[in-house]
C-alpha positions as CSV (number, residue, x, y, z in Angstrom):
1,X,78.6,235.4,66.9
2,X,80.0,238.8,66.3
3,X,81.5,240.6,69.2
4,X,78.7,243.2,69.3
5,X,76.2,240.3,69.7
6,X,78.3,238.8,72.5
7,X,78.4,242.2,74.3
8,X,74.6,242.6,73.8
9,X,74.0,239.1,75.3
10,X,76.1,239.9,78.3
11,X,74.5,243.3,78.8
12,X,71.0,241.9,78.5
13,X,71.8,239.2,81.1
14,X,73.4,241.7,83.5
15,X,70.4,244.0,83.1
16,X,67.9,241.2,83.6
17,X,69.7,240.1,86.8
18,X,69.5,243.6,88.3
19,X,65.7,243.9,87.8
20,X,63.1,242.2,90.0
21,X,61.3,239.2,88.6
22,X,58.1,237.6,89.8
23,X,60.1,234.6,91.0
24,X,63.0,236.5,92.6
25,X,64.0,240.0,93.9
26,X,66.5,242.1,91.9
27,X,70.1,241.1,92.5
28,X,72.6,243.7,93.7
29,X,75.2,244.8,91.2
30,X,77.8,242.7,93.0
31,X,75.6,239.6,93.0
32,X,74.8,240.2,89.3
33,X,78.5,240.5,88.5
34,X,79.1,237.1,90.2
35,X,76.3,235.5,88.3
36,X,77.6,236.9,85.0
37,X,81.1,235.6,85.8
38,X,79.4,232.2,86.5
39,X,77.9,232.3,83.0
40,X,81.3,232.9,81.5
41,X,82.8,230.0,83.4
42,X,80.0,227.7,82.2
43,X,80.7,228.8,78.6
44,X,77.4,230.5,77.9
45,X,78.9,234.0,77.6
46,X,82.1,235.3,76.2
47,X,84.7,236.5,78.8
48,X,85.6,239.7,76.9
49,X,82.0,240.7,76.5
50,X,81.3,240.1,80.2
51,X,84.4,242.1,81.2
52,X,83.3,245.0,78.9
53,X,79.8,245.0,80.5
54,X,81.0,244.8,84.0
55,X,83.6,247.6,83.4
56,X,80.8,249.8,82.0
57,X,78.6,249.0,85.0
58,X,81.4,250.1,87.4
59,X,82.3,246.6,88.6
60,X,85.8,245.3,89.2
61,X,87.4,243.2,86.5
62,X,88.0,239.5,87.2
63,X,91.5,238.9,88.5
64,X,92.2,236.0,86.3
65,X,90.8,235.3,82.8
66,X,89.2,232.0,82.7
67,X,87.6,230.3,79.8
68,X,84.6,228.0,79.7
69,X,84.6,225.6,82.6
70,X,87.5,227.5,84.2
71,X,89.9,226.6,81.4
72,X,93.1,228.7,81.3
73,X,93.8,230.5,78.0
74,X,96.5,227.9,77.2
75,X,94.1,225.1,77.9
76,X,91.6,226.7,75.5
77,X,94.3,226.9,72.8
78,X,95.1,223.2,73.3
79,X,91.4,222.3,73.3
80,X,90.9,224.2,70.1
81,X,93.8,222.3,68.4
82,X,92.8,218.9,69.5
83,X,89.1,219.6,68.7
84,X,90.3,220.3,65.1
85,X,92.1,216.9,64.9
86,X,95.6,217.7,66.0
87,X,97.5,215.0,67.9
88,X,99.1,215.7,71.2
89,X,102.5,216.1,69.5
90,X,101.1,218.3,66.8
91,X,99.4,220.6,69.3
92,X,102.7,220.7,71.3
93,X,104.7,221.6,68.2
94,X,102.2,224.3,67.2
95,X,102.2,225.9,70.6
96,X,106.0,225.5,71.1
97,X,105.6,223.3,74.2
98,X,106.7,219.8,75.0
99,X,104.4,216.8,74.3
100,X,104.3,216.1,78.0
101,X,103.1,219.6,78.8
102,X,100.4,219.3,76.1
103,X,99.4,216.0,77.6
104,X,99.1,217.6,81.1
105,X,96.9,220.4,79.6
106,X,94.7,217.7,78.0
107,X,94.3,215.9,81.3
108,X,93.3,219.1,83.0
109,X,90.9,219.9,80.2
110,X,89.3,216.5,80.7
111,X,89.0,217.0,84.4
112,X,87.5,220.5,84.1
113,X,85.1,219.7,81.4
114,X,84.0,216.3,82.6
115,X,85.3,214.7,79.4
116,X,86.9,211.3,79.2
117,X,87.8,211.2,75.5
118,X,88.8,213.6,72.8
119,X,85.4,213.2,71.2
120,X,83.7,214.4,74.3
121,X,86.1,217.3,74.7
122,X,85.5,218.2,71.0
123,X,81.7,218.3,71.7
124,X,82.4,220.6,74.7
125,X,84.5,222.9,72.4
126,X,81.8,223.0,69.8
127,X,79.2,224.1,72.4
128,X,81.4,226.9,73.8
129,X,83.5,229.9,72.6
130,X,86.4,227.4,72.0
131,X,84.9,226.5,68.6
132,X,85.5,229.9,67.1
133,X,88.4,230.1,64.5
134,X,91.7,230.4,66.3
135,X,93.9,233.4,66.0
136,X,95.3,233.7,62.5
137,X,98.5,235.3,64.0
138,X,99.6,231.8,64.9
139,X,99.9,231.2,61.1
140,X,101.6,234.5,60.5
141,X,104.1,233.9,63.2
142,X,105.1,230.5,61.8
143,X,104.6,230.8,58.0
144,X,106.8,227.8,57.1
145,X,105.3,225.4,59.6
146,X,103.6,222.3,58.3
147,X,100.1,222.2,59.8
148,X,98.1,219.1,60.3
149,X,95.2,218.9,57.7
150,X,92.4,219.7,60.2
151,X,94.2,222.8,61.4
152,X,95.5,223.9,58.0
153,X,91.9,224.1,56.6
154,X,90.4,226.0,59.5
155,X,92.9,227.7,61.8
156,X,95.0,229.2,59.0
157,X,92.2,230.6,57.0
158,X,92.3,234.4,57.0
159,X,89.3,236.0,58.6
C-alpha cells in the first residue's frame, strides 16, 4: 500500500473515532489517539502514518516506536528476514549481530506474536507491515555480501 494510502487510512480511522456513532459517543482526541496507537500495535495501521496523523491533529508523538504486536524495529528486521527464508545465522550475519542475539530476537518475536514456529511467524509477517520489501539500503551498504536465495530475490530488488 502506498504511503498516501496508509496516511489516508489512519486519518479516516482517527476522524471516525472522534465522531459520535449510534452505538457510542465520540471519543476525545486523547482517547482517539490511544485507540489509533492500539491499531498500530495490532498491525492494522502503519506507525509512520499514524504518527503523521496524530502530529497533524496536535497530539503528542509516541515515545517509542513499536511495530505490529509491540515488536521493536530490530525485531521487525529479524522477522522480515526469517519470513523470507533466512536461517538464524543468515539473519544474524545480515544484521551484523551474533546468532545468539538473533535467536533471542526470534524468541521475543514468538512471544509477542503468539507464534510457536517460523511458519506461524511468517503468516503474521504477511498479514502486517512486516511483509513489505525491506530497505534496499541494506544491499547498498553491503554490496559484496552473499545473500540467501530468498532474501536475494526480494530484499535486494531495487524499488
